[in-house]
Each structure stands twice: as structure tokens, then as C-alpha cells.
MITOR-958923 format. One record per residue: x, y, z of N, C-alpha, C, O in turn; residue in one letter. Coordinates in steps of 0.02 Angstrom, whole numbers, plus 50000, padded with zeros to 5 digits. Atoms other than C-alpha are relative to their C-alpha. Example, Ala and Ser with C-alpha at 12.3 -4.5 7.8 and 13.67 -1.06 7.14 Angstrom:
<nukes>
500454994150000506154977550390500455006050000500975005950033A
499584994149997506844994750357499615005550037499865011050045S
</nukes>
This chain:
<nukes>
500424994050000500005000050000500445006250000500955006550035M
499624993850006500635017449955499575005950021498965005550023T
500334993749986500205035250004500165004849943500745006649932L
499904995350055499945046749855499875007150026499375008450059K
500044993049977500255065249890500045004549939500525004149900I
500034995550058499765078549763499945007250024499595008650073S
500034992849983500015097349770499455003349960499415002449899R
500504995950036498535108449728500305006849985500445008549928I
499724993350006499215125849760500115002650070499725001250116L
499864996849936500005135449903500064994650054500524990550052H
499985005149948499635124750058499494994549987499344990650033A
500525004950017498355113849968500304993549975500754993549933G
499775006650020498645095149951499414995249996498894996350027Y
500455005750000497705079249909500414994050023500954992649996V
499695006249977498165063450005499534994249982498924994649993F
500405005750022497575046749936500334993650023500934992550012E
499745006349977497765029650014499444994850001498924995950034C
500475005649999496825013449981499285002349987498825000150021D
500664997750020495365022449900499735005950039499205008550023G
500204994249961495255036450030500335006349973500935006349961T
499764993650027495425054449965499865005550051499295006550073L
500084994449954495725069150081500355006249970500905005749943I
499714993650022496035087450034500175004250060499795004650108A
499784995449947497015099250145500035007149972500335008349920F
499984992950017496755118150135499925001249924500345004349893D
500054999650073496075117149957499835007049974499365010249998P
500124993750036496185132749848499964998249926500444995649898I
500115001350072495465131149672499915006549962499505006849917F
500084993350030495665149549622500695002749982501195001450015E
499404996450019496965159749532499805006349962499555005949906N
499704998949935497165173049590499524998150057498924997450047P
500405001349940496575169149766500175005450051500665009150044F
499884995149947496445179849922500135007049970500585010649991S
499994993550034496165195049808500595000849950500475001549890R
499464998750047497925197149735500584995150007501164996849993N
499485005249997498875180949765499974996049934499504992249923C
499975003350065499365174649591500454993950005501024994350028H
499635006349995499925156549578500705000749970500795003549916A
499304999650021501815154949563500334993350018500504992250076F
500114999250073502125144749459499265000349982498824998750021P
500684998750022500585148449355499604993649989499864988549967G
500465005550012499075136949348499315002849984499175008649995V
500724998650003497255136749302499644993650021499954988350025R
500385005649973495885125249364499424998249954499085002549927F
500585002550037494625114449272499444999250050499384994050083D
500525000049949493125118749379499484994649989499204992050037Q
500495005350013491985106349292500244993450029499844989750058A
499745006149971493135092149342499985000250076499834995250108Q
500004999449927493265098749519499304998850028499214995750080I
500695001049977491365099249534499814992650001499374990650039R
500155007150001491335080749491500454995850044500374989850050G
499515003449957492755076449610499704999450070499425004350095W
500325001049935492205069249777500504997450051500584991450061K
499565002149946493495069149916499594997350058499014999250067P
500355002849942493035059350072499975005050058499555004450102D
500014994949948493435074450181500465005749980500915004949939A
499564994250007494205091850183500235002050069499825002550116V
499724997649937495355097550322500295007049989500665008149941F
499784993050006495675116250348500385001850064500125001050119I
499554999049943497125121350460499865006350040499995006550100S
500164993849964496555139050503499595004549955499455002949898H
500514995950032495425153350454500255005049949499845008249916F
499764995050047496565164150346499724998549930499634992849911H
500365000850063495795167250175500394996549945500114994649894D
499625003950049497225158950080500024992650019500374988649988D
500075007049980496785142750171499274997950005499114992149994H
500715001449994494915143950197499635004949955499495010649974C
500344995850050494045150850042499324997049983499294991249960S
500675002550016492175149150018499904999349925499514995049903L
500055000750073492365151849830500274993249978500014990249932E
499735006650016493425136049825499554994450026499414989649991S
500445005149971492315126049942499354999549960499034994249958L
500634999950038490835131149833500014995049943499474993149918D
499955004850055491475119149699499894992850023499824988349981L
500025006849974491315103949813499294998050019498865002250034L
500645002849980489845092549851499875001850073500315001250116D
500164997649933488935098950005499974994550052499944995950112R
499985005549952488935081650083500714998650025500804994650071A
499315001149980490835082350098500115002450071499975008250086T
499844997749933491345082850281500575005249998501075004249964P
499494994849996492345098650321500235000250073499845001850118V
499704999749934493515097650471500415006450004500865007649963Y
499704993349996494085114850529500305001250068499994999950120L
499704997649937495305120850660499895007550004500185011449965Y
500154992949992494625137550718499675000850068499254996850088C
500284998849934494195144850888499365004149997499035005150048L
500564995450006492805155850819499414996549966499484993649913F
500595003450026491045149450791499765003049934499434999649895D
500274996650059490705162150653500204996449935499794996149889E
499785003150063491725152850522499634993449988499474991849930L
500405006150007490825136450555499315001849972499044998349929F
500674997950022489175145750531500015002149927499545000749890A
499964997950070489765153250366500044994049953499724994049901L
499945005950043490265136350295499344996249998499154993649946I
500665003250001488605129050349499505004049958499085001149924R
500444995850040487715143850269500134999049926499695000349885A
499845001750070488595138950107499664993549980499614992049920L
500385006050015487645122650120500324993550024500024988250016G
499685006049976488875110450198499654997650063499525001550109F
500425002749946487955098950317500404996750055500144995050107V
499585003549952489425091250408500655004050010501165002549980N
499434995649986490605104750474500214998850072499845000250119V
499795002749936491635098250618500615003750027501065005749989L
499464996349968492805106450742500584995250017500484990050046R
499405003849984494575099850755500285002250068500235008050086L
499684998649936495445098650924500724997549998500864992349969A
499305002049998497305097850956500074993150032499784991650084V
499835006749977497955080050978499424995150000499474989650027D
500575004650006496245072450941499984997249930499795000749883A
499965002850068496455060550793499324999249968498824997750002P
500605001150039495155059550656500164994649948500644995449909V
499895005450048495035043450555499505000749943498905000949954R
500415000050060494385044650377500254994449956500784995149925V
499785005750040494495027950290500694997650020500814995850078G
499335002649988496315022950274500495005250026501085003850035A
499564994549980496995039650333499795002750069499195003850082I
500124996949935497155046550510500335006850001500925007549982E
499744993149997497375065350536499945002450072499415002250102V
499994997349932497885072750703500245007149999500825008449980T
499764993149995497955091550726500525000650055500454997750109P
499494998849950499515097050818500045007550014499905011749971R
499984993049977499765113150916500555003849965501135001649963R
499524995450029500625127350824500205005250052499895005750106A
499774995049953501555141550908499455005050016499365006850074L
500574995649990500075153150884499374995849999499024995449948D
500545004949997498755140950942499315003349992498824999849979A
500634996550011497395154350932499825000549926499255002049908D
500104999250072497615154450743500114993449963499664991049929V
499785005450043498545139550670499944993150031499874992450092D
499865006849979498655120950678500444996849947500494999249890S
499635004250046499785108050598499654993349995499234991750037M
500325006450009499275090950533500514994350001501014994549964F
499625006249999500045074150577499584994849964499044992949987H
500385004650043499485061950441500334993150004500934992449994I
499755006949997499655043150464499594995849951498984995749953R
500325004450049499285031050322500524995349972501114997149966A
499565005050030500045015250248500644999050041501174997550014A
499435000949956501195014050399500505005749998501065005050022G
499564994250008501935031350360499775005750044499195006350062L
500144993949962502045047550459500215006049958500795006649939N
499864993950037501915064150367499785005850043499235005850071V
500174994049962501955081050454499905005749951500355007749915L
500174994250041501065095250364500005006150047499525007250084N
499934994249955501675110950454499585005949976499505010850012V
500394994750032500585121650338500445006249996500995005949969V
499534994349996501275139350365500055002450072500135008450086D
499964998549929501335138450554500735000250023501194998249986A
499365000449966502815140750671499964994450051499454993550084W
499985005849956503335125750773500015002050073500445005950095M
500014999049928502875125950957500534995450032500554989550015D
499475004349971504345119551064499724993850034500024988450028P
500295005949968503215107951165499754995149948499804989049957E
500225004550053502475101151005500594996349969500544990449953T
499415003350027504215097650939500204994050043500364988750018L
499845005649956504565087051092499504994349991499694988449994E
500535005050010502915078051062500114996249935499924990349930Q
499925003150066503395074350881500654996249993500724992049947L
499355003350005505175068450911499964992450000500334989249962K
500015007449999504695050450953499814996849934499944990949923P
500195002750065504005048450776500585000249950500524997649895Y
499424999650045505715052250700500304993149989500294988950035A
499994995550058506295048650573499325000349965499024995249950P
500624999050036504765056050489500104998049927500654998749899W
499945002050070504405049450316500005006149954500365006249904D
500004993850040504005066750246499765005750044499335004950087M
500224993949967503845084450312499865005249946500295006649903V
500184994450044502915098050216500155006350040499785008150087L
499734994649958503875113150280499895006849968500015007649908W
500154993350029503375131550257500645003949986500885007750029P
499324997850013504965136750171500085007649996500635010250006F
499944992950014504575155050139499845004250061499375002650098Q
500184995049950504615169550261499715006149965499785006849904T
500314994150031503695185950233500245006250037500305006350098M
499774993749971504305203650260499445005249995499495010149959R
500594995650004502615211950290500165007150023499945011949992E
499844993349974503325226350393500415003849949500335009949942I
499584996650050504605230150256499595003249945499775008649920D
500404997050054503235233250127499485004850026499285009449990V
500484995349972502005241950243500365006450023500105011950015I
499614994449976503335253150319500714999449972501164997150007A
499355001050032504805253550196500585003250038501155000850032P
499464996949962505795265150311500274995350054500824996450080S
499785004849950505895250450431500394994149969500664990050006R
499695005750034506625238450300500714998950024501115003650027A
499345001649973508155229550368500514998749945501114999849956Q
499545001750054508895224250201500444994150020500254990150062G
499535005449984510375212450205499814993549965499284992949935G
500105006450033510535194750143499454996150036499454995750097A
500545003949969508975184150173500284993950036500734990550011P
499785005749961509205170950307499404995750019498874998450036A
500525004449974508175155750351499985000750076500495001950107L
500074999149928507495156550529500484995650039500604989850022P
499485003549963508785151550658499754993950038500144989550056E
500275005849966507595139150741499974993749955499954988149980E
500145005550046507425128350586500504994250003500284988550002W
499545005850000509035117950592499864995250057499834989150047P
500145004449943508665111350767499354996349990499314990350004E
500665003150008506845107950725500024994549947499774989049959Q
499985005050053507185098950562500444994150017500284988450001L
499575005549979508605088750633499654995550050499744989450050R
500375003949951507475083350776499484995649966499344990049989A
500505003950036506165077450651500324994849954500034989549941L
499605004750041507485069050541499604997149942499574991049935A
500425002750053506345067550388500404996849944500974998849930P
499715002950060506735056450241499935004749941500395005349900R
500134995350055505955069250123499725006550029499325006450075Y
500244993449980505675087950144499725003549939500075004249888V
500324996350054504465097450033499965007350020499655008950070V
500104992949987504635116550027499275001849985499055001649927P
500734999750005502815120350059499755007050015500105011150043S
500354993649990501595134950063500345005449958500865004449928S
499744994050035501875152249985500144998949926500665001049901C
499925000750073501635147049803499615005649965499155004349926Q
500354994550033501095164349748500435006249999500905007050038F
499714993350003501645181749699499415004949993498835002849985V
500524995050010500685198049684499935001649926500214998149884Q
500124998250070500125206749524500675000949964501175002749995E
499364999750036501455206849386500375006750008500985006950006P
499684993449995501775225549409500235001650072500565006750083W
499924998349930501925224549599500734999850023501094995150009S
499335000049971503535229649686500064995050056500624993150075W
499995005249949503045217149821500354993749976500644990150017Y
499715006250026503665203349706500754999550011501044994250004N
499295000049986505445208549747500165002350071500745003550088H
499894997449933505185214149926499684995850055499914995950112A
500385003549949503955202850016500284993150017500314991250075L
499765006849991504675185349991500754999749989500985000249932F
499274999850008506555184350024500334993349985500904993249960P
499685006550004506875165450019499874996849932499304996849908I
500085003650064507175156149856499974992550013500204990050065T
499975007349997506905137749823500724997650001500894992750034Y
499305001950003508755136949783500335000450069500684995850090R
499704999249934509265143749953499734994850049500114991950088Q
500295005049956508055132350044500314993249989500524989950037F
499725006650014508685116849956500734999550021500954994450047A
499285000049983510505121649983500104999550076500484995350100R
499884999849929510375125650168499684994150037500004991350082E
500315005749967509135112250220500374993649982500444989150024V
499605005850019510145099650121500644999450041500864993850055G
499405000249958511675104550223499834997850071500234994450103A
500205002049932510725102450387499824992650003499944989250052W
500265006950002509985085750333500314996349941499984995249890L
499665003050058511255077050222499704993449977499814991349920P
500305006450019510265060750223499295000849972498984995949952D
500684998850025508625068850170500015002349928500525004949903A
500084997450068507995072749996499525006050003499005005650035A
500434994150004507275090149962499614999349935499904999249881I
500435001650057505795087549845499535005949987499105007450028V
500454994550018504945102049757499384997149966499434993349918R
500645002150029503105098849719499655006249973499405010350011L
500374994650031502375111149595499264998149997499094992350006N
500715001650005500485112549575499864994449950500144994349895P
500225005950038499685096549506500474994050008500274988449996S
499515005449998501265086249537499834995150056499634997250111V
500175005349952500995069649626500594995350008500984994249962S
499505005049985502145057149710499684994450040499174995550073V
500225005649959501895040049788500554998450050501124997050031E
499535001049945502725037549956499904993050030499344991050045L
500005006549966503175020450028500555000150052500955004850053T
499445000249951504315015450173500694999549967501195001049999P
499355001050033505665011950044500205005749953500795007049944Q
499814995450054505555025749913499455005149987498915004850016A
500474995050024504695040549832500024999849924500565000249894L
500025000850072504115038949652499495004849970498995006450002A
500494995650033503235050449527499344996249989499334990049983P
500665002950012501375047549501499615004649954499835010149938S
500404996150047499995053749386499785006550033499555006450091A
500184993549970499655072349414499255000850009498864997049981P
500714998349993498005079749469499745002549933500035007249906L
500224998150068497005081349307499665006849997499615009849944P
500374993750000496055096949361500425006150021500165011750024W
499534994549990497585107449406500435000349938500814995749924V
499694999650066498275113549240500585005150001500455011150003L
499434995449999500045120849241500005004649939499825002749884P
499964994950053500295136749139500705002950000500925005850050V
499344997050006502015141849077500534996250038500434990650062G
499435002949965503695138449155499824998450072499515002550106E
500195002149933503505128849318500575000450051500445001350110Q
499444999849952505245128749395500265007250009500855008550003D
499824993049989505215147449428500235000950073500124996550114V
499764998849933506005155249582499915007450017499815011649973D
500084993149976505865171049687500635004049987501185001349984Y
499444995550012506965186149654499945005850048499585010750035E
500034994849948507225196649809500515005449986501075004049966Y
499554994350010507985214149797499985004250062499525008150073D
499984996449936508505221249965500045007549990499865011350036A
499924992950011508845238149886499455003249959499515008949937G
500534997350043507215240449791499705006350030499605006950091I
500324993749980506445257849797499264999549984499094998849926V
500725000750013504555256949817499745005849959499945011549971P
500314994550038503535266949691499535003950045499295001350095P
500484996149960502445280949759499314996849999499124993649950P
500675002749997500705276149814499565002749945499104999349922T
500394997250055500005287749681500074995849937499594994949900S
499905004450058500775276449547499654993450010499344990749964D
500325006449986500145260649631499255000649990498934996249962I
500734999150004498375267649641499755000149929499174998349916A
500204999750071498335270149452499884993149970499574992649917R
500105006850026498355251249428499304997350014499114992149987H
500655002749981496625249249503499435003649964499475009649951F
500574997150036494965251949416499665005350043499675004950104A
500344994849961493985267449465499394997250036499064992650013P
500615001749963492625265849596499425003849970499515009049938L
500584996150020490865270949555499845005150054500175005250106D
500144994449954490065285749643499824997450069500035000350119A
500205002749936489285275149780500584997150039500634998150100G
499415002949967490895265849817500475005550025500745005150080Q
499574994449979491885282049821499725003450061500095005050108T
500314996749943490635289949940500084995950063500214998650117A
499935004249941490705274950056500705000650029500785001350090L
499314999649976492615275850066500155006850032500465007150085A
499854993449974492705294650091499595001650062499845004950108L
500404999049940491275295050216500314996450059500284998950116D
499675003649947492215282150316500575004350029500685004350090Y
499444995949977493705294050326499785005850044500165008050087C
500244994349962492635307950399499544998350057499435002450102T
500465001749945491445298450511500094992850026500224991850085S
499985006949977491495279450516500654998150035500644994650085G
499365001549970493345278450555500045003050071500294999750117L
499984996749934493155290750700499584996150050499784995250108L
500435003849955491715280850774500324993450019500324991350077E
499685006449987492635264450757500595000850047500674996950094K
499414998949959494225271350833499815001050073500124998150117Y
500184998449931493355277950987499654994250034499594994250096E
500315006049970492455261351012500524995050024500354990550063D
499475004849983494125252351032500415002550059500415008550075M
499574998349944495305251951180500724999849978500974994749954E
499314999550022497065257951143500474997050051500394998150111L
499505002549953498525248551219500355005750036500505010750004P
499724994349962499295259351357500695002249976500885007949986P
499324998250022501045258851280500015002149926500555002549897D
500034998150071500455264151106500305006949988500295011350031S
499764993450022501265278351012499455005250005499595011050021Y
500564995350002499545286251002499735001750069499245005450075F
500184998049933499395287251192500215007150015499945010450059A
499784993149995500315303751173499685004049944499635001549888T
500344996150053499445317851076500445000649938501045001749942P
499644999450063499925318150893499525001749944498915001549953C
500394998850060499335322750719500134994349952500704992849933I
499965005550047498955308250603499705002149933499165005149931W
500254998350067498765310650415499864993749960500284989249956Q
500205005550044497825298550303499935002849929499535007349917L
500024997950070498115300650115499694994449959499914988749960S
500385004950039496895291949997500075001949927499895007449907V
499844998750070497365290449812499494996649954499324990849964Y
500485002950047496125287849670500364996949940500974996749937D
499725003750057496375278649505500405004449953500755001849909H
499594995450039497155294149427500615002450038501005006450013E
499434998049959498415296149567499875006350040500325008750074G
500164994049961497525311349641499874998150072499634992750087A
500025001649929497555312449829499495004350037499415010250022V
500414996549950496295317149965500334998850067500434993050087R
499665000749936497125320550131499535001850058499155006550055Q
500394999049940496315319350302500485000250059500924995950066F
499574999649941497145325050462499564999350063499005001750066R
500365001549939496645319550635500455001650060501055000450059Y
499654999249936497135324650810499834993850042499244992550057R
500105006349965497375308450906500335000450069500905002550075V
499725000449932497605306351093499664994350036499084994850056H
500285005849967497345289351169499414997249960499484995749901G
500605002750032495585283251130499585005349965499045003949940D
500384994550030495035300251064500315001949933500915001849924R
499784997950066495135306050884499515005149973498915004649984I
500434994850030494475321350791500345002649938500965002849934A
499724996850059494705329250621500375006350020500155009950065L
499594994249985496045342650622500145003949937500065001349881A
499794995950057496595356850509500714998649981501024993850005G
499325001150024498255358550422500505004650034501045005950007D
499544995549965499025370350550500624996550027501154999450031E
499445003749972500125356850624500214994449952499804991349919E
499745005350044501255344850528499874993250031499914992450092A
500125006849973500845326350545500664996750022501194998149995P
499425003949978502025314850638499934992649982500424988949986T
500125006950022501245298450578499575000549937499055003749938W
500354999350064500695296650396499844993149971500264988649971M
500245006350030499685282850313499735001549931499375006449921T
500244999250068499365281050126499654993549978499844988149999E
500355005950025498165269450035499625001949936499345007349932I
500444998950057497335268049863499274999550021499104995250062P
500705000149980495485271749878499674993349981499224991050016I
500295006550019495085255549785500134994850054499714990550067A
499835004849948495965245949923499655001750066499474997250104K
500394998249941495135255850061499294997449993499014994750041L
500675002650011493455251549985499994992450007499534989650037Y
499985007349996493975233249969500064997750072499764992650090A
499965001749929494445232850152499345000950036499184997150082G
500644998649967492775240250201499444995349977499054993050017L
500585003550028491615230750085500134992849979499674988849974A
499845006550028492545215250023500424995650046500604990050028L
499615004049953493515209450175500724999049980501034994150000G
499315000850022495205212250093500485000250059500375003850107E
499525000449945496695208050203500555005249992500665008049938S
499504994749998498095219750252500564999049950500795003849920L
499415001150042499475211450150499885001349927500365001449888T
500134998650071498605215249985499745007049988499525008649933S
500334993550005498025233050019500475005649978500245011149964M
499514995050019499635242349974499975006250045500105011850024Y
499964994749950499465252650132500735001550015501154997050015M
499314998149985501035262350174500005004950059499595009450062R
499954995949940501565270250338500685003350001501195000149987I
499374996249996502885283750359499995004250064499455006050089D
499944995649942503515293850506499974996550066500114999550118G
500055003749937503245280350636500704998850028501144996449992A
499345001249971504725279650756500164992650005499704988550006P
499815007150002505715263450762499704995850056499604989850047P
500265003949944505015258350932499244999750000498954996650045D
500735000150003503195260950880499774993649965500094991249919A
500285006050030502115245950838499585002149939499115005949946D
500354998250061501525247250657499264998450003498855002149976I
500715001849999499885238350694499595004550045498985003750049V
500384994949964499405252750809499755005449954499385009849975D
500244995150049499115262850651499245000350004498914995150003D
500734999549991497325269650667499604996649945499094993549959P
500385003150054496775263550495500044992350006499544988949996L
499945007249991497465246050525499544997650056499184992750048I
500425002149944496595245050693499265000449983498874995950000R
500714999150015494945251750627499754994949949499174992749952C
500215004850051494905240050477500024992850024499624988750003L
499885007049987495525224150559499894997750071499874991750084F
500195002249933495145224250745499274997749998498845001249972N
500685002749997493605213450774499694999149930499095000149921D
500255000950068493465209850587500054992849978500174991449920A
499925007050016493515190950596499504997849947498914999449951F
500435002950050492825181950444499725004849948499265003049912G
500274995150047492555197750341500074997749928499624998749887A
499885002350069493315190050185499504994649981499194994949928Y
500465005550015492275174150194499285002450000498875000049961Q
500684997250001490705184150236499855003449934499305002649906S
500104996750065490945194550079499954994849944499554995649898A
500055005450050491245178649978499304996950001499004995949949Q
500665003249994489635170850044499465004449970499015001949936L
500504995450028488635186249998500024999949924499504999749891Q
499945000150073489325186149820499744993449971499414993349920R
500235006550024488995167449801499244999750000498934997349952I
500735000249996487195169349858499685004649949499165002949920K
500264995550051486915184249744500054996849931499604997449890E
499895003250065487635174349598499504994349989499234993649935R
500455005650008486575158949630499275002049998498854998349974T
500704997650001484995169349652499805002849931499215003749918A
500144997150066485145176349475499684994949952499534996549894Q
</nukes>
């Protein structure tokens, strides 16, 4: 008996053993999560996916690049969906999509589906992530998804060494560097210092560089600033740490069959269709100069009058109400009186500026008599998307300037107002669009 492992995209996999089919974090969209473009490129045969019937779907956490209702919408509603999430709202959204068997995963509680057993393992950020321990055909596979390894979990996993395969999240992200370029550290990209000890403790036979199979729009400067690690660097350094292991790259659709003795190629997924060159790699540029937000804003389609009004009204009223409803951390930069400037750019690169006097939990519109000390820029199309479409921070092209080095970037008033208490906004917007589409 063998275990067949196929890559869908990003952190998505299909595991097949003795007639049992399980999908992990399935994404059948390109782009997904608004502006994540498959890298390498793929397209999906949705008709085939609609006829495909996995025995279960396992979702590691609620982030929209792992739990997408547009992708789940292609699956039979009788498919059991197992979800690791602490919030009831996401379970309700998936049930509202029509799935009748939506089940909560618990750490260290194994789930048996046919010939495959899946046990969620605790990640470092247990409020968000989980990892998957998959047992089938006498094999142990660890799917770390894109979580960070919890030290206690590592101790728990050591007795299973040598692992037959580890799906390891090879890429790091420099979110602060692109949101606040003045904070960019530059320098040669380095793999996290914890990884050698962790991987040596697991002693896997095979390591798959997993997750982060995407780039942003072709014109985006993020493509040379957000992802610093290349496949080449990962293979070189991990290979040096684990000289007895094989580093195996699985591009979308690619399948392998794993046995206790070997790893062999297998028939690819027929509904994941590679497009163009597949053995592409990331190209990080530590010295890249970001284009002005006015130029970035020109890449987005104009809003209609109603959408524009919604975004601008938020700047003058909704944002103020939201801010004052929240509790500011006592050590925040904004605990001291300051002037905050929000610059909103339209599709022609024209700017509307709003200034606010901020002190603790209080905020009010201000004139231009005083210079701002904290400045935030955003394209109006992305501000609207954050308000109405549940867009996430990493795709909004928000930029912060003037923040001192010891200030926490996530204390930015716009970030807090858009994303505090905004759980499930992306999936909620997806569900609304799906229902509107099916009602036509």
C-alpha cells in the first residue's frame, strides 16, 4: 500500500491511500485571496473539480488563503469539512454555504477517515494555526502548513522520528518592510535560526518546501520585497542540515507516491493545469525603491460614485466612530497627543488628505496648521475593498511613514479600525457574492 501526495496550490494538498481521498486547505482559484497569483502559474478545470468527491476536507486555520468559500463552493455539500478554528462564526459561514457536516478539530484528537488518520498538532500561535500529523500506509507525514513550530509540540513529535515526509513552510514574509519601507532591514535573506534544530529533531526522509506558492500582480514591487527566500537557498541550506534527506519540490498538480522504501512520481492531478514555466523562483531585491502610492493607485479600476462615497465617508465619520469604540494599548505611540495624516489616492493618482488629532482613545478631524508625525497612505480602491470586500492587510498596498522605530506598526489607526474585530470579513463577503450569483 502506498500514500499518494499531490500538490494543489500554496498549502493545498490531496492525500490518497487505499481508496480514501482527503484534501488539505484546498484553493481552486487563481488569483486567490484578492491578489495572490499562483507561482508557478496554473488554472483550474472547475467542471472536473465539481465532479470530484473527496472523502473529507481538512482546513488548518481561518486565513483566507487557506479557507476560501469560493473554492469550497465547487465541492459537494455532503463532503465533511474539518476545521481548526476557535471562532464559531466561520463554522456558521461554511454551513450557510450549504455544507451539512462541518466539524471542529481539536489539538491531539485524531480523526480517522477511511485509510487515513489526521491529528491536529499545536502550532506556536494556537489561537490561529494548527499543523497536521497524517498517518497512512504505515507512514508518518507532518504538514506544518505555514505555522511556526511550538517547542512543546516539537518534543511531542520527536518520538516519531525519522519522519517519512515533512511539508515545511519554506518562505518567510517581510510584511513590515512593505507596509513601512523606512523600517526595512535589508541584508542577505536568512532562514529562521530555529529551523536547523527543529528539522534535525524530526529527521525527515523527504522535505517538501511548502506553502507560499504565489506572487502579487505582475507590476507589483512586492514581488521583489515581500518574499526573500528562494527555492535554491532552501534546498541548499536544508540539504546541508539534513545530508541524508531529499529536498523535493512539488509544483501545482505534481503527485508522488510514498512508501517506506522510496518516493516515486505518480499521475498528476488532472484538474490542476500548469501554465508556463513551472520551475520558477523568487527574486528578492533588498535595495528596491518602492514606487509612490500615487503610481500604485493608478493600477486599480475606478470606483463608482457610491463606492467612492462609502470610502470617503468612512474617513470623515465611520473611522472616527470605530476608533473611539476600541481600547488603545497603554504603551501605544498614540497614547501621546499627535497629528495623524491619512492620504487616499484615486485611480488617477490624485490624493485626498485627512488630518486627525489623536490622543489615546480620542480622535477628531484637524486642520492643516500642524504637521503630521504619523502618515498613512492607501489607494481608495483598496480602502473600499477593506471596508466592503474583506480584503486583508497584506494586499492593500497601505504604506506608513514617520512612525518611530520603537512604535508598533499595527497601532496605526487605519489598521486598527479595519482589522480589529473583523474576523471572517473576507469569507462573509464571499458568501454574499455566492448567494447573489446563485439567486440570478
